[in-house]
PyMOL Python script that loads the backbone (N, CA, C, O; Angstrom):
from pymol import cmd

cmd.read_pdbstr("""\
ATOM      1  N   MET A   1    -212.359 -85.789 -93.354  1.00  0.00           N
ATOM      2  CA  MET A   1    -213.717 -85.112 -92.412  1.00  0.00           C
ATOM      3  C   MET A   1    -214.841 -86.429 -93.347  1.00  0.00           C
ATOM      4  O   MET A   1    -215.534 -87.166 -92.647  1.00  0.00           O
ATOM      5  N   CYS A   2    -214.880 -86.548 -94.628  1.00  0.00           N
ATOM      6  CA  CYS A   2    -215.775 -87.581 -94.559  1.00  0.00           C
ATOM      7  C   CYS A   2    -216.338 -88.650 -94.302  1.00  0.00           C
ATOM      8  O   CYS A   2    -217.414 -89.135 -94.651  1.00  0.00           O
ATOM      9  N   ARG A   3    -215.044 -89.181 -93.280  1.00  0.00           N
ATOM     10  CA  ARG A   3    -215.586 -90.395 -92.969  1.00  0.00           C
ATOM     11  C   ARG A   3    -216.362 -89.416 -91.428  1.00  0.00           C
ATOM     12  O   ARG A   3    -217.579 -89.282 -91.307  1.00  0.00           O
ATOM     13  N   ILE A   4    -215.480 -88.930 -90.559  1.00  0.00           N
ATOM     14  CA  ILE A   4    -216.135 -87.673 -89.667  1.00  0.00           C
ATOM     15  C   ILE A   4    -217.803 -88.149 -90.135  1.00  0.00           C
ATOM     16  O   ILE A   4    -218.607 -88.878 -89.553  1.00  0.00           O
ATOM     17  N   LEU A   5    -217.895 -87.441 -91.347  1.00  0.00           N
ATOM     18  CA  LEU A   5    -219.421 -87.435 -90.971  1.00  0.00           C
ATOM     19  C   LEU A   5    -220.249 -88.225 -92.008  1.00  0.00           C
ATOM     20  O   LEU A   5    -221.352 -87.952 -92.481  1.00  0.00           O
ATOM     21  N   GLY A   6    -219.232 -89.532 -92.297  1.00  0.00           N
ATOM     22  CA  GLY A   6    -220.332 -90.409 -92.469  1.00  0.00           C
ATOM     23  C   GLY A   6    -220.826 -89.877 -94.050  1.00  0.00           C
ATOM     24  O   GLY A   6    -221.879 -90.314 -94.514  1.00  0.00           O
ATOM     25  N   VAL A   7    -220.122 -89.068 -94.699  1.00  0.00           N
ATOM     26  CA  VAL A   7    -220.711 -89.293 -96.557  1.00  0.00           C
ATOM     27  C   VAL A   7    -219.767 -89.842 -97.167  1.00  0.00           C
ATOM     28  O   VAL A   7    -218.738 -90.151 -96.567  1.00  0.00           O
ATOM     29  N   SER A   8    -220.007 -90.167 -99.045  1.00  0.00           N
ATOM     30  CA  SER A   8    -219.048 -90.062 -99.724  1.00  0.00           C
ATOM     31  C   SER A   8    -218.121 -88.827 -99.864  1.00  0.00           C
ATOM     32  O   SER A   8    -218.024 -88.027 -98.933  1.00  0.00           O
ATOM     33  N   ARG A   9    -217.412 -88.662-101.071  1.00  0.00           N
ATOM     34  CA  ARG A   9    -216.496 -87.863-101.121  1.00  0.00           C
ATOM     35  C   ARG A   9    -217.004 -87.053-101.781  1.00  0.00           C
ATOM     36  O   ARG A   9    -216.822 -85.837-101.740  1.00  0.00           O
ATOM     37  N   ALA A  10    -218.291 -88.171-103.040  1.00  0.00           N
ATOM     38  CA  ALA A  10    -219.078 -87.207-103.892  1.00  0.00           C
ATOM     39  C   ALA A  10    -220.422 -86.838-103.725  1.00  0.00           C
ATOM     40  O   ALA A  10    -221.201 -86.358-104.548  1.00  0.00           O
ATOM     41  N   GLN A  11    -220.569 -87.100-102.658  1.00  0.00           N
ATOM     42  CA  GLN A  11    -221.411 -86.247-101.827  1.00  0.00           C
ATOM     43  C   GLN A  11    -221.343 -84.789-100.643  1.00  0.00           C
ATOM     44  O   GLN A  11    -222.026 -83.797-100.392  1.00  0.00           O
ATOM     45  N   TYR A  12    -220.112 -85.404-100.188  1.00  0.00           N
ATOM     46  CA  TYR A  12    -219.430 -83.335 -99.920  1.00  0.00           C
ATOM     47  C   TYR A  12    -219.346 -83.156-101.368  1.00  0.00           C
ATOM     48  O   TYR A  12    -219.598 -81.954-101.446  1.00  0.00           O
ATOM     49  N   TYR A  13    -219.254 -83.352-101.953  1.00  0.00           N
ATOM     50  CA  TYR A  13    -218.810 -81.959-103.502  1.00  0.00           C
ATOM     51  C   TYR A  13    -220.120 -81.273-104.444  1.00  0.00           C
ATOM     52  O   TYR A  13    -220.333 -80.190-104.989  1.00  0.00           O
ATOM     53  N   ARG A  14    -221.085 -83.011-104.233  1.00  0.00           N
ATOM     54  CA  ARG A  14    -222.080 -82.600-104.522  1.00  0.00           C
ATOM     55  C   ARG A  14    -223.169 -81.568-103.684  1.00  0.00           C
ATOM     56  O   ARG A  14    -224.232 -81.071-104.053  1.00  0.00           O
ATOM     57  N   TYR A  15    -222.367 -81.468-102.299  1.00  0.00           N
ATOM     58  CA  TYR A  15    -223.721 -80.826-101.270  1.00  0.00           C
ATOM     59  C   TYR A  15    -222.594 -79.075-101.574  1.00  0.00           C
ATOM     60  O   TYR A  15    -223.153 -77.978-101.607  1.00  0.00           O
ATOM     61  N   ARG A  16    -221.551 -79.183-101.692  1.00  0.00           N
ATOM     62  CA  ARG A  16    -220.524 -78.022-101.430  1.00  0.00           C
ATOM     63  C   ARG A  16    -221.311 -76.986-102.663  1.00  0.00           C
ATOM     64  O   ARG A  16    -221.847 -75.888-102.514  1.00  0.00           O
ATOM     65  N   SER A  17    -221.124 -77.864-103.960  1.00  0.00           N
ATOM     66  CA  SER A  17    -221.326 -76.624-104.843  1.00  0.00           C
ATOM     67  C   SER A  17    -223.312 -77.473-105.436  1.00  0.00           C
ATOM     68  O   SER A  17    -223.452 -78.585-105.946  1.00  0.00           O
ATOM     69  N   PRO A  18    -223.927 -76.935-105.264  1.00  0.00           N
ATOM     70  CA  PRO A  18    -225.161 -77.586-105.960  1.00  0.00           C
ATOM     71  C   PRO A  18    -225.537 -76.574-106.667  1.00  0.00           C
ATOM     72  O   PRO A  18    -226.562 -75.918-106.482  1.00  0.00           O
ATOM     73  N   LYS A  19    -224.615 -76.384-107.615  1.00  0.00           N
ATOM     74  CA  LYS A  19    -224.599 -76.177-108.684  1.00  0.00           C
ATOM     75  C   LYS A  19    -226.141 -77.674-109.955  1.00  0.00           C
ATOM     76  O   LYS A  19    -226.393 -78.802-109.532  1.00  0.00           O
ATOM     77  N   PRO A  20    -226.765 -77.113-111.302  1.00  0.00           N
ATOM     78  CA  PRO A  20    -227.392 -78.517-111.403  1.00  0.00           C
ATOM     79  C   PRO A  20    -226.075 -78.834-112.224  1.00  0.00           C
ATOM     80  O   PRO A  20    -225.126 -78.063-112.362  1.00  0.00           O
ATOM     81  N   SER A  21    -226.217 -80.352-112.839  1.00  0.00           N
ATOM     82  CA  SER A  21    -225.520 -80.735-113.413  1.00  0.00           C
ATOM     83  C   SER A  21    -226.302 -80.877-114.945  1.00  0.00           C
ATOM     84  O   SER A  21    -227.519 -80.853-115.129  1.00  0.00           O
ATOM     85  N   LYS A  22    -225.297 -81.022-115.915  1.00  0.00           N
ATOM     86  CA  LYS A  22    -225.096 -80.152-117.746  1.00  0.00           C
ATOM     87  C   LYS A  22    -226.909 -81.680-117.552  1.00  0.00           C
ATOM     88  O   LYS A  22    -227.915 -81.076-117.180  1.00  0.00           O
ATOM     89  N   ARG A  23    -227.006 -82.283-117.637  1.00  0.00           N
ATOM     90  CA  ARG A  23    -227.956 -83.728-117.873  1.00  0.00           C
ATOM     91  C   ARG A  23    -229.106 -82.917-117.264  1.00  0.00           C
ATOM     92  O   ARG A  23    -229.778 -82.428-118.172  1.00  0.00           O
ATOM     93  N   ARG A  24    -229.622 -82.566-115.909  1.00  0.00           N
ATOM     94  CA  ARG A  24    -229.986 -81.858-115.463  1.00  0.00           C
ATOM     95  C   ARG A  24    -231.103 -80.185-116.325  1.00  0.00           C
ATOM     96  O   ARG A  24    -232.284 -80.098-116.659  1.00  0.00           O
ATOM     97  N   ALA A  25    -230.223 -79.427-116.360  1.00  0.00           N
ATOM     98  CA  ALA A  25    -229.862 -78.219-116.911  1.00  0.00           C
ATOM     99  C   ALA A  25    -230.999 -78.925-118.347  1.00  0.00           C
ATOM    100  O   ALA A  25    -232.180 -78.589-118.433  1.00  0.00           O
ATOM    101  N   GLU A  26    -230.418 -79.777-119.209  1.00  0.00           N
ATOM    102  CA  GLU A  26    -231.160 -80.129-120.751  1.00  0.00           C
ATOM    103  C   GLU A  26    -232.398 -81.134-120.143  1.00  0.00           C
ATOM    104  O   GLU A  26    -233.583 -81.245-120.456  1.00  0.00           O
ATOM    105  N   ASP A  27    -231.962 -81.482-119.618  1.00  0.00           N
ATOM    106  CA  ASP A  27    -233.974 -82.318-119.477  1.00  0.00           C
ATOM    107  C   ASP A  27    -234.965 -81.147-118.834  1.00  0.00           C
ATOM    108  O   ASP A  27    -236.193 -81.230-118.854  1.00  0.00           O
ATOM    109  N   ALA A  28    -234.320 -80.195-118.339  1.00  0.00           N
ATOM    110  CA  ALA A  28    -235.307 -78.647-117.490  1.00  0.00           C
ATOM    111  C   ALA A  28    -236.116 -78.459-118.791  1.00  0.00           C
ATOM    112  O   ALA A  28    -237.306 -78.606-119.072  1.00  0.00           O
ATOM    113  N   ASP A  29    -234.584 -77.927-119.751  1.00  0.00           N
ATOM    114  CA  ASP A  29    -234.893 -77.140-121.168  1.00  0.00           C
ATOM    115  C   ASP A  29    -236.049 -77.747-121.853  1.00  0.00           C
ATOM    116  O   ASP A  29    -237.066 -77.093-122.084  1.00  0.00           O
ATOM    117  N   LEU A  30    -235.865 -79.425-122.299  1.00  0.00           N
ATOM    118  CA  LEU A  30    -236.669 -80.501-123.147  1.00  0.00           C
ATOM    119  C   LEU A  30    -238.066 -80.521-121.709  1.00  0.00           C
ATOM    120  O   LEU A  30    -239.247 -80.654-122.031  1.00  0.00           O
ATOM    121  N   LYS A  31    -237.872 -80.452-121.022  1.00  0.00           N
ATOM    122  CA  LYS A  31    -239.372 -80.343-119.905  1.00  0.00           C
ATOM    123  C   LYS A  31    -240.404 -79.380-120.058  1.00  0.00           C
ATOM    124  O   LYS A  31    -241.627 -79.513-120.018  1.00  0.00           O
ATOM    125  N   GLN A  32    -239.718 -78.428-120.232  1.00  0.00           N
ATOM    126  CA  GLN A  32    -240.545 -76.865-121.015  1.00  0.00           C
ATOM    127  C   GLN A  32    -240.857 -77.335-122.801  1.00  0.00           C
ATOM    128  O   GLN A  32    -242.006 -77.304-123.240  1.00  0.00           O
ATOM    129  N   ARG A  33    -240.184 -77.570-123.298  1.00  0.00           N
ATOM    130  CA  ARG A  33    -240.553 -77.678-124.562  1.00  0.00           C
ATOM    131  C   ARG A  33    -241.207 -79.082-124.705  1.00  0.00           C
ATOM    132  O   ARG A  33    -241.262 -79.339-125.907  1.00  0.00           O
ATOM    133  N   ILE A  34    -241.694 -80.032-124.002  1.00  0.00           N
ATOM    134  CA  ILE A  34    -242.738 -80.917-124.231  1.00  0.00           C
ATOM    135  C   ILE A  34    -243.409 -80.322-123.724  1.00  0.00           C
ATOM    136  O   ILE A  34    -243.945 -79.670-124.620  1.00  0.00           O
ATOM    137  N   LEU A  35    -244.003 -79.912-122.424  1.00  0.00           N
ATOM    138  CA  LEU A  35    -244.785 -79.262-121.920  1.00  0.00           C
ATOM    139  C   LEU A  35    -245.850 -78.046-123.023  1.00  0.00           C
ATOM    140  O   LEU A  35    -247.044 -77.755-123.097  1.00  0.00           O
ATOM    141  N   ARG A  36    -244.597 -77.642-123.716  1.00  0.00           N
ATOM    142  CA  ARG A  36    -245.542 -76.371-124.741  1.00  0.00           C
ATOM    143  C   ARG A  36    -245.730 -77.284-125.956  1.00  0.00           C
ATOM    144  O   ARG A  36    -246.615 -76.796-126.659  1.00  0.00           O
ATOM    145  N   ILE A  37    -245.323 -78.239-126.398  1.00  0.00           N
ATOM    146  CA  ILE A  37    -245.974 -79.277-127.489  1.00  0.00           C
ATOM    147  C   ILE A  37    -246.889 -80.037-127.295  1.00  0.00           C
ATOM    148  O   ILE A  37    -247.603 -80.307-128.261  1.00  0.00           O
ATOM    149  N   PHE A  38    -247.175 -80.627-126.007  1.00  0.00           N
ATOM    150  CA  PHE A  38    -248.390 -81.841-125.230  1.00  0.00           C
ATOM    151  C   PHE A  38    -249.908 -80.195-125.068  1.00  0.00           C
ATOM    152  O   PHE A  38    -251.085 -80.334-125.400  1.00  0.00           O
ATOM    153  N   ALA A  39    -249.442 -79.214-124.636  1.00  0.00           N
ATOM    154  CA  ALA A  39    -250.504 -78.222-124.920  1.00  0.00           C
ATOM    155  C   ALA A  39    -250.699 -77.699-125.931  1.00  0.00           C
ATOM    156  O   ALA A  39    -251.712 -77.013-126.061  1.00  0.00           O
ATOM    157  N   GLU A  40    -249.544 -77.898-127.248  1.00  0.00           N
ATOM    158  CA  GLU A  40    -250.499 -77.038-128.526  1.00  0.00           C
ATOM    159  C   GLU A  40    -250.749 -78.102-128.862  1.00  0.00           C
ATOM    160  O   GLU A  40    -251.656 -77.718-129.600  1.00  0.00           O
ATOM    161  N   PHE A  41    -250.764 -79.369-129.019  1.00  0.00           N
ATOM    162  CA  PHE A  41    -251.626 -79.930-130.165  1.00  0.00           C
ATOM    163  C   PHE A  41    -252.915 -80.551-129.063  1.00  0.00           C
ATOM    164  O   PHE A  41    -253.759 -81.264-129.607  1.00  0.00           O
ATOM    165  N   LYS A  42    -253.059 -80.305-127.634  1.00  0.00           N
ATOM    166  CA  LYS A  42    -253.958 -80.110-127.226  1.00  0.00           C
ATOM    167  C   LYS A  42    -254.361 -82.085-126.307  1.00  0.00           C
ATOM    168  O   LYS A  42    -255.322 -82.822-126.086  1.00  0.00           O
ATOM    169  N   GLN A  43    -253.207 -82.055-126.150  1.00  0.00           N
ATOM    170  CA  GLN A  43    -252.969 -82.947-124.716  1.00  0.00           C
ATOM    171  C   GLN A  43    -253.333 -84.979-125.502  1.00  0.00           C
ATOM    172  O   GLN A  43    -253.661 -86.102-125.120  1.00  0.00           O
ATOM    173  N   ARG A  44    -253.014 -84.327-126.557  1.00  0.00           N
ATOM    174  CA  ARG A  44    -253.250 -85.774-127.638  1.00  0.00           C
ATOM    175  C   ARG A  44    -252.125 -86.420-128.576  1.00  0.00           C
ATOM    176  O   ARG A  44    -252.229 -87.100-129.597  1.00  0.00           O
ATOM    177  N   TYR A  45    -250.977 -85.947-127.837  1.00  0.00           N
ATOM    178  CA  TYR A  45    -249.246 -86.912-128.593  1.00  0.00           C
ATOM    179  C   TYR A  45    -249.212 -87.440-127.263  1.00  0.00           C
ATOM    180  O   TYR A  45    -249.440 -87.201-126.077  1.00  0.00           O
ATOM    181  N   GLY A  46    -248.729 -88.442-128.248  1.00  0.00           N
ATOM    182  CA  GLY A  46    -248.303 -89.006-126.701  1.00  0.00           C
ATOM    183  C   GLY A  46    -246.384 -89.179-127.232  1.00  0.00           C
ATOM    184  O   GLY A  46    -245.862 -88.559-128.159  1.00  0.00           O
ATOM    185  N   VAL A  47    -245.965 -89.790-126.676  1.00  0.00           N
ATOM    186  CA  VAL A  47    -243.962 -89.712-127.109  1.00  0.00           C
ATOM    187  C   VAL A  47    -243.557 -90.067-128.453  1.00  0.00           C
ATOM    188  O   VAL A  47    -242.489 -89.676-128.925  1.00  0.00           O
ATOM    189  N   MET A  48    -244.209 -90.644-128.953  1.00  0.00           N
ATOM    190  CA  MET A  48    -243.911 -91.297-130.135  1.00  0.00           C
ATOM    191  C   MET A  48    -243.756 -89.410-131.419  1.00  0.00           C
ATOM    192  O   MET A  48    -242.851 -88.742-131.920  1.00  0.00           O
ATOM    193  N   LYS A  49    -244.813 -89.390-131.375  1.00  0.00           N
ATOM    194  CA  LYS A  49    -245.266 -87.796-132.029  1.00  0.00           C
ATOM    195  C   LYS A  49    -244.679 -86.095-131.177  1.00  0.00           C
ATOM    196  O   LYS A  49    -244.394 -85.039-131.742  1.00  0.00           O
ATOM    197  N   ILE A  50    -244.674 -86.334-130.081  1.00  0.00           N
ATOM    198  CA  ILE A  50    -243.753 -85.410-129.421  1.00  0.00           C
ATOM    199  C   ILE A  50    -242.215 -85.039-130.240  1.00  0.00           C
ATOM    200  O   ILE A  50    -241.699 -84.022-130.702  1.00  0.00           O
ATOM    201  N   HIS A  51    -241.707 -87.005-130.075  1.00  0.00           N
ATOM    202  CA  HIS A  51    -239.766 -86.865-130.305  1.00  0.00           C
ATOM    203  C   HIS A  51    -239.961 -86.329-131.724  1.00  0.00           C
ATOM    204  O   HIS A  51    -239.161 -85.762-132.467  1.00  0.00           O
ATOM    205  N   HIS A  52    -241.416 -86.709-131.920  1.00  0.00           N
ATOM    206  CA  HIS A  52    -241.276 -86.293-133.525  1.00  0.00           C
ATOM    207  C   HIS A  52    -241.030 -84.618-133.435  1.00  0.00           C
ATOM    208  O   HIS A  52    -240.082 -83.869-133.668  1.00  0.00           O
ATOM    209  N   GLU A  53    -242.041 -84.503-133.094  1.00  0.00           N
ATOM    210  CA  GLU A  53    -242.133 -82.605-133.027  1.00  0.00           C
ATOM    211  C   GLU A  53    -240.778 -82.299-132.851  1.00  0.00           C
ATOM    212  O   GLU A  53    -240.117 -81.723-133.715  1.00  0.00           O
ATOM    213  N   LEU A  54    -240.158 -82.810-131.324  1.00  0.00           N
ATOM    214  CA  LEU A  54    -238.549 -82.203-130.867  1.00  0.00           C
ATOM    215  C   LEU A  54    -237.790 -82.558-131.973  1.00  0.00           C
ATOM    216  O   LEU A  54    -237.772 -81.541-132.667  1.00  0.00           O
ATOM    217  N   ASN A  55    -237.427 -83.053-132.289  1.00  0.00           N
ATOM    218  CA  ASN A  55    -236.303 -83.717-133.630  1.00  0.00           C
ATOM    219  C   ASN A  55    -236.683 -82.575-134.401  1.00  0.00           C
ATOM    220  O   ASN A  55    -235.666 -81.884-134.452  1.00  0.00           O
ATOM    221  N   LEU A  56    -237.839 -81.857-135.192  1.00  0.00           N
ATOM    222  CA  LEU A  56    -237.852 -81.377-135.763  1.00  0.00           C
ATOM    223  C   LEU A  56    -236.793 -79.551-135.161  1.00  0.00           C
ATOM    224  O   LEU A  56    -235.802 -78.912-135.515  1.00  0.00           O
ATOM    225  N   GLU A  57    -237.848 -79.488-134.144  1.00  0.00           N
ATOM    226  CA  GLU A  57    -237.719 -78.160-133.396  1.00  0.00           C
ATOM    227  C   GLU A  57    -235.904 -78.452-133.077  1.00  0.00           C
ATOM    228  O   GLU A  57    -235.099 -77.598-133.448  1.00  0.00           O
ATOM    229  N   LEU A  58    -235.605 -79.258-132.630  1.00  0.00           N
ATOM    230  CA  LEU A  58    -233.857 -79.309-131.975  1.00  0.00           C
ATOM    231  C   LEU A  58    -233.075 -80.160-133.257  1.00  0.00           C
ATOM    232  O   LEU A  58    -231.937 -80.564-133.020  1.00  0.00           O
ATOM    233  N   GLN A  59    -233.632 -80.417-134.516  1.00  0.00           N
ATOM    234  CA  GLN A  59    -232.480 -79.786-135.727  1.00  0.00           C
ATOM    235  C   GLN A  59    -231.779 -79.236-135.811  1.00  0.00           C
ATOM    236  O   GLN A  59    -230.570 -79.467-135.791  1.00  0.00           O
ATOM    237  N   PRO A  60    -232.780 -77.623-136.026  1.00  0.00           N
ATOM    238  CA  PRO A  60    -231.173 -76.368-136.756  1.00  0.00           C
ATOM    239  C   PRO A  60    -230.089 -76.237-135.590  1.00  0.00           C
ATOM    240  O   PRO A  60    -228.888 -76.263-135.857  1.00  0.00           O
ATOM    241  N   LEU A  61    -230.695 -76.057-133.926  1.00  0.00           N
ATOM    242  CA  LEU A  61    -229.511 -76.466-132.922  1.00  0.00           C
ATOM    243  C   LEU A  61    -228.473 -77.761-132.414  1.00  0.00           C
ATOM    244  O   LEU A  61    -227.723 -77.968-131.461  1.00  0.00           O
ATOM    245  N   GLN A  62    -228.963 -78.587-133.809  1.00  0.00           N
ATOM    246  CA  GLN A  62    -227.761 -79.504-133.921  1.00  0.00           C
ATOM    247  C   GLN A  62    -227.865 -81.047-132.529  1.00  0.00           C
ATOM    248  O   GLN A  62    -227.033 -81.796-132.018  1.00  0.00           O
ATOM    249  N   LEU A  63    -229.463 -80.848-132.408  1.00  0.00           N
ATOM    250  CA  LEU A  63    -229.713 -81.347-130.854  1.00  0.00           C
ATOM    251  C   LEU A  63    -230.393 -83.021-131.797  1.00  0.00           C
ATOM    252  O   LEU A  63    -230.645 -83.276-132.975  1.00  0.00           O
ATOM    253  N   ARG A  64    -230.474 -83.952-130.263  1.00  0.00           N
ATOM    254  CA  ARG A  64    -230.940 -84.913-129.945  1.00  0.00           C
ATOM    255  C   ARG A  64    -231.903 -86.030-129.045  1.00  0.00           C
ATOM    256  O   ARG A  64    -231.836 -87.110-128.457  1.00  0.00           O
ATOM    257  N   CYS A  65    -232.382 -85.467-129.227  1.00  0.00           N
ATOM    258  CA  CYS A  65    -232.802 -86.373-128.157  1.00  0.00           C
ATOM    259  C   CYS A  65    -234.010 -88.245-128.559  1.00  0.00           C
ATOM    260  O   CYS A  65    -234.522 -88.396-129.669  1.00  0.00           O
ATOM    261  N   SER A  66    -234.116 -88.913-127.857  1.00  0.00           N
ATOM    262  CA  SER A  66    -234.586 -90.195-127.706  1.00  0.00           C
ATOM    263  C   SER A  66    -235.992 -90.792-127.417  1.00  0.00           C
ATOM    264  O   SER A  66    -236.406 -90.149-126.452  1.00  0.00           O
ATOM    265  N   PRO A  67    -236.613 -91.397-127.658  1.00  0.00           N
ATOM    266  CA  PRO A  67    -238.174 -91.446-127.020  1.00  0.00           C
ATOM    267  C   PRO A  67    -238.355 -91.985-126.193  1.00  0.00           C
ATOM    268  O   PRO A  67    -239.516 -92.239-125.872  1.00  0.00           O
ATOM    269  N   ARG A  68    -237.066 -92.501-125.310  1.00  0.00           N
ATOM    270  CA  ARG A  68    -236.945 -93.309-124.302  1.00  0.00           C
ATOM    271  C   ARG A  68    -236.833 -92.295-123.170  1.00  0.00           C
ATOM    272  O   ARG A  68    -237.071 -92.602-122.002  1.00  0.00           O
ATOM    273  N   GLN A  69    -236.354 -90.722-123.667  1.00  0.00           N
ATOM    274  CA  GLN A  69    -235.801 -89.856-122.778  1.00  0.00           C
ATOM    275  C   GLN A  69    -237.245 -89.006-122.665  1.00  0.00           C
ATOM    276  O   GLN A  69    -237.681 -88.427-121.670  1.00  0.00           O
ATOM    277  N   ILE A  70    -237.702 -89.089-123.678  1.00  0.00           N
ATOM    278  CA  ILE A  70    -238.901 -88.188-123.922  1.00  0.00           C
ATOM    279  C   ILE A  70    -239.926 -89.097-122.372  1.00  0.00           C
ATOM    280  O   ILE A  70    -240.157 -88.616-121.263  1.00  0.00           O
ATOM    281  N   SER A  71    -240.312 -90.449-122.905  1.00  0.00           N
ATOM    282  CA  SER A  71    -240.564 -91.552-121.591  1.00  0.00           C
ATOM    283  C   SER A  71    -240.482 -90.487-120.325  1.00  0.00           C
ATOM    284  O   SER A  71    -241.272 -89.761-119.721  1.00  0.00           O
ATOM    285  N   ARG A  72    -238.854 -90.861-120.263  1.00  0.00           N
ATOM    286  CA  ARG A  72    -238.994 -90.138-118.982  1.00  0.00           C
ATOM    287  C   ARG A  72    -239.774 -88.692-118.273  1.00  0.00           C
ATOM    288  O   ARG A  72    -240.320 -88.201-117.285  1.00  0.00           O
ATOM    289  N   LEU A  73    -239.406 -88.542-119.389  1.00  0.00           N
ATOM    290  CA  LEU A  73    -239.657 -86.982-118.702  1.00  0.00           C
ATOM    291  C   LEU A  73    -241.016 -87.050-118.691  1.00  0.00           C
ATOM    292  O   LEU A  73    -241.421 -86.770-117.562  1.00  0.00           O
ATOM    293  N   MET A  74    -242.029 -87.334-119.561  1.00  0.00           N
ATOM    294  CA  MET A  74    -242.970 -87.165-119.732  1.00  0.00           C
ATOM    295  C   MET A  74    -243.035 -87.999-117.693  1.00  0.00           C
ATOM    296  O   MET A  74    -242.883 -87.296-116.695  1.00  0.00           O
ATOM    297  N   LYS A  75    -243.205 -89.026-117.667  1.00  0.00           N
ATOM    298  CA  LYS A  75    -243.469 -89.631-116.160  1.00  0.00           C
ATOM    299  C   LYS A  75    -242.873 -88.576-115.188  1.00  0.00           C
ATOM    300  O   LYS A  75    -243.799 -87.887-114.759  1.00  0.00           O
ATOM    301  N   GLU A  76    -242.083 -88.322-114.852  1.00  0.00           N
ATOM    302  CA  GLU A  76    -241.380 -87.314-113.827  1.00  0.00           C
ATOM    303  C   GLU A  76    -242.386 -86.099-114.283  1.00  0.00           C
ATOM    304  O   GLU A  76    -242.612 -85.279-113.393  1.00  0.00           O
ATOM    305  N   LEU A  77    -243.043 -85.865-115.597  1.00  0.00           N
ATOM    306  CA  LEU A  77    -244.042 -84.570-114.984  1.00  0.00           C
ATOM    307  C   LEU A  77    -245.200 -85.158-114.716  1.00  0.00           C
ATOM    308  O   LEU A  77    -245.817 -84.481-113.893  1.00  0.00           O
ATOM    309  N   ASP A  78    -245.735 -86.050-115.016  1.00  0.00           N
ATOM    310  CA  ASP A  78    -246.571 -86.522-114.477  1.00  0.00           C
ATOM    311  C   ASP A  78    -248.118 -86.185-116.399  1.00  0.00           C
ATOM    312  O   ASP A  78    -249.238 -85.674-116.397  1.00  0.00           O
ATOM    313  N   ILE A  79    -247.598 -86.564-117.138  1.00  0.00           N
ATOM    314  CA  ILE A  79    -248.342 -85.680-117.958  1.00  0.00           C
ATOM    315  C   ILE A  79    -248.935 -87.015-119.130  1.00  0.00           C
ATOM    316  O   ILE A  79    -248.031 -87.651-119.672  1.00  0.00           O
ATOM    317  N   GLN A  80    -250.368 -87.398-119.482  1.00  0.00           N
ATOM    318  CA  GLN A  80    -249.883 -88.765-120.277  1.00  0.00           C
ATOM    319  C   GLN A  80    -251.039 -87.904-121.122  1.00  0.00           C
ATOM    320  O   GLN A  80    -251.678 -86.909-120.780  1.00  0.00           O
ATOM    321  N   LEU A  81    -251.059 -88.950-122.796  1.00  0.00           N
ATOM    322  CA  LEU A  81    -252.068 -88.607-123.478  1.00  0.00           C
ATOM    323  C   LEU A  81    -253.068 -88.799-123.197  1.00  0.00           C
ATOM    324  O   LEU A  81    -253.160 -89.662-122.324  1.00  0.00           O
ATOM    325  N   ARG A  82    -254.441 -88.171-123.705  1.00  0.00           N
ATOM    326  CA  ARG A  82    -256.055 -87.855-123.666  1.00  0.00           C
ATOM    327  C   ARG A  82    -256.141 -88.596-124.667  1.00  0.00           C
ATOM    328  O   ARG A  82    -255.416 -88.448-125.652  1.00  0.00           O
ATOM    329  N   TYR A  83    -257.149 -89.612-124.552  1.00  0.00           N
ATOM    330  CA  TYR A  83    -257.917 -90.125-125.757  1.00  0.00           C
ATOM    331  C   TYR A  83    -259.119 -89.989-126.384  1.00  0.00           C
ATOM    332  O   TYR A  83    -260.079 -90.604-125.919  1.00  0.00           O
ATOM    333  N   ARG A  84    -259.228 -89.436-127.163  1.00  0.00           N
ATOM    334  CA  ARG A  84    -260.313 -89.195-127.884  1.00  0.00           C
ATOM    335  C   ARG A  84    -261.446 -90.462-127.551  1.00  0.00           C
ATOM    336  O   ARG A  84    -261.080 -91.627-127.704  1.00  0.00           O
ATOM    337  N   GLN A  85    -262.875 -90.141-127.076  1.00  0.00           N
ATOM    338  CA  GLN A  85    -263.910 -90.873-126.716  1.00  0.00           C
ATOM    339  C   GLN A  85    -264.984 -91.014-127.802  1.00  0.00           C
ATOM    340  O   GLN A  85    -265.999 -91.675-127.585  1.00  0.00           O
TER     341      GLN A  85
END
""", "prot")
cmd.dss("prot")
cmd.show_as("cartoon", "prot")
cmd.util.cbc("prot")
cmd.orient("prot")
């Protein structure tokens, strides 16, 4: 059937069950946390400070995130720190 439709088997099953993957669910949770921290500190925290705050918050849950992951999520959210002038 996949050959007839011209799609790969993975694409067919992904279309058939559109539930979000584990990574997408974790990313959605982290995006909410990043937005909250970013707003809480008046848009002045960059990747490293948000990384520090997030790891303090996630430590009791025994979770971690990397600065690179935070940077990627901030780019997806299209947010960047505001500089003081």
